[in-house]
N, C-alpha and C positions, 0 to 999 in steps of 0.2 A: 580409614583403615582399609585399603583396597583389597587386602587378602581375604577379608571376611565377605566382601561383596561378591567374590567369585565362587563362594561355596554355595552350591545349589540346595544344601540341606537347611540353610538358614533363610527364613522369610524376613525381608528387610522392609521397614517402613520409615519414611522420612518426615520430620516435622520442621516447619519453617522457624528460623530463629527470630527472636524479637529484633526489630529494626535497629535498636540501639546496641545490640550485641553483634551485629553482622561484621563489624570491624574486627572482632576478636574470634568469632566462632563460625564454623561451618554449620549447616542445618543438622539438627539432632538426628541420630540414627538409632532406630529400635530394632533389635534382632530377636526373633521369636520362632522357636521350632522345637519339635521333639526329635532328637537325634536318633538315627538308626544305629550309630556306633559312636564311640568316643572320637572327638575331633581335636587335633592339635594344630595350632596356627602359630607360625613364627613371624615376627615383625620387628622392625626398628622404629624408634620413636624420636630420632634426632631432629627430624624436620618439624614435627608437630608434638603437641602434648594432649593427653586425654583425661577426661573424667568419666569413670564407668560406674553406673548405678545398677546393682544386681537385684533383680526382682524374682529370680528363680533359683535353680540348683547352684551348688558351689562352682566358682570359677577359680582355677588354680593358675598361678603365674610362677614361672621359673626365670629368675634373672641371676646370671652368674651361677653361684652355687646355692643361692637362697631360694626357698619356696614359700610363696605367700598364698593364702586362701581368702577369697572374697565370698562371704556367705550372703544369704538372702537378706535384702533390705540394708546391706552395707554398700558403701561407696568408696572409691579409691582414686587417687591421683597417679597417673603415669606421666612423668615429665621427661624432658630431653635426656637421653642416655646413649652412650656409645656402644652399649651392650645389646645383644639380641634378646628379645623377650619372647618366651614361649607361653602361649595361652592355651590351657586345656579345658575343653568343654565336654560335659557328659549329660545324659538324660535330657531333661527339658531346659532349653535355653531361653532365657527371658531377661534381657538387659538393655539399658539405654547407654549409648556411647556419645559423648560430646567431644568433638575434635577442635582443639584450640589452635589457631594459626600461629606458626612459629613458636616463640617462647612466651606468647601473650597470656598463657595460663598463669604466669607469675603475677599478673595484674589482679587475679582473683584469689589465688591460693599460695601467695609467696611464703607464707609461714611453713608450708610443707616442702619447700624447695631449698635445700642447702647442700653444700658440697659433701656432706657425710651420708646423704641418701643415695641409694643405687638407682632409684627410679620408681619406687612404689611406696605409697604412703596412704594408710587408711585416713579417712576424714572422721575425726572423733567429734562427738557432740552435735553432728549435723546428720539428720535423718531425712530420707526422701521416701515418704510413704505413698503407696500407689494402690489404686483399685481400678479394675478394668471398667467399672461403671462410670468412673470419673476421670477418664484419660485426658480429656481436653483441659480440665482444671489442673491436672497434675503438671502438664507442660507449662501452663501459665504460671503455676506456683514455682516451677523450676526457673523460669525466666525472672520472676520477681526475686527469687533467692540470689541469682547471679548478679542482677542489677544492684541489689542491696550490698552484695559482697564486694563489688568492684571498688578498688582504690588504686590511686596512682602510686607506682613504686617510687620511693625517694632514693635515688642513686646520684652519685656525682656527675653522671652523664647518662645518655640514653642507650641502654643495652639494645633496645629494639632497633634503633637507628643503625647501630653497629652491625647487628645481625642482617638487616636489610642491605647494608653496604657489602657485606661478604657474599650474600646471595646474588646481588646484582653483578658482582665481579667474578661470579662462579668459583669462589673460594681462593682467588688469587689476590694476594695483598702483600704490602711491605710494612713491616712492624713499625718502622719509624714514621711512616705516613699515618698509620693508625693512631699512634701516640699523639701526633699533632692534631689529628681529627678530634680525639676525645679530650685532649689537654690534661692528661693525668700521667702518672708514672706507670711503667710497665707492671710493677708489683700490684698497684691498685687496679689496673686493667685486668690482670689475670685473676685476682681475687674476686672482683665483682662479676666477671664473666662466668667463672665457675659457680658462683653463688646463684645466678639466675638462669644459667643455661645448662649447668650440670657437667661441663667439660671445659677444657682450655680453648682459647681462640684457635690455636694450631690444629687441635683435633677436629673442631667444628668445621674449619676451613677445608681440611682434608676430606671430610665426609661430603661436603658440597661438591668438591672436585670429582670424587668418585661417582656421585649421582649424575653429573653432567657427562662424564666419560661413558657411563652406562647407557645414556640416552642416545649417544652417537651411533 
């Protein structure tokens, strides 16, 4: 989440990801600071997915017209969404952010990702307890939790490979070629892609195009 790293009011610390998780995760980011004033950060999550573990004051998220609050010791999943997400921080900031590459969050938390969700889901029944005296073990426990949570998604074709194909081609594609590539009907393709990415193939491809146009 590049926007957070640019904010000088936040102190950032990075933890190396377990070697077995590097394929799916960036290094963990921990943000900790006492804010001089409220901070609002706008970001998109269509390229990546996030798991946020809150250890401090409430974090408020606004997605479309919905407002969600993440309280202390709660965690949430923010997955691919075409909508802008507003993150509001106040007082003492203390949270860990895990950034999953592309849509690979679905390998760990696919039960929270469906086409009826906007992009925010509390993780129920899973708690991440933290003490500053035991920070190193907390990170190890988090690694263990993710390694145990991992399961391969059972889909009629590989959504991840299709996402990679769209990214490599900068969002340019021919629907007939895609259907031949995945060997399923368009209806099945659209349904599965929405299920695990949170949007249609067309929308995802257009977002990738915009990203490359912006870089020029």
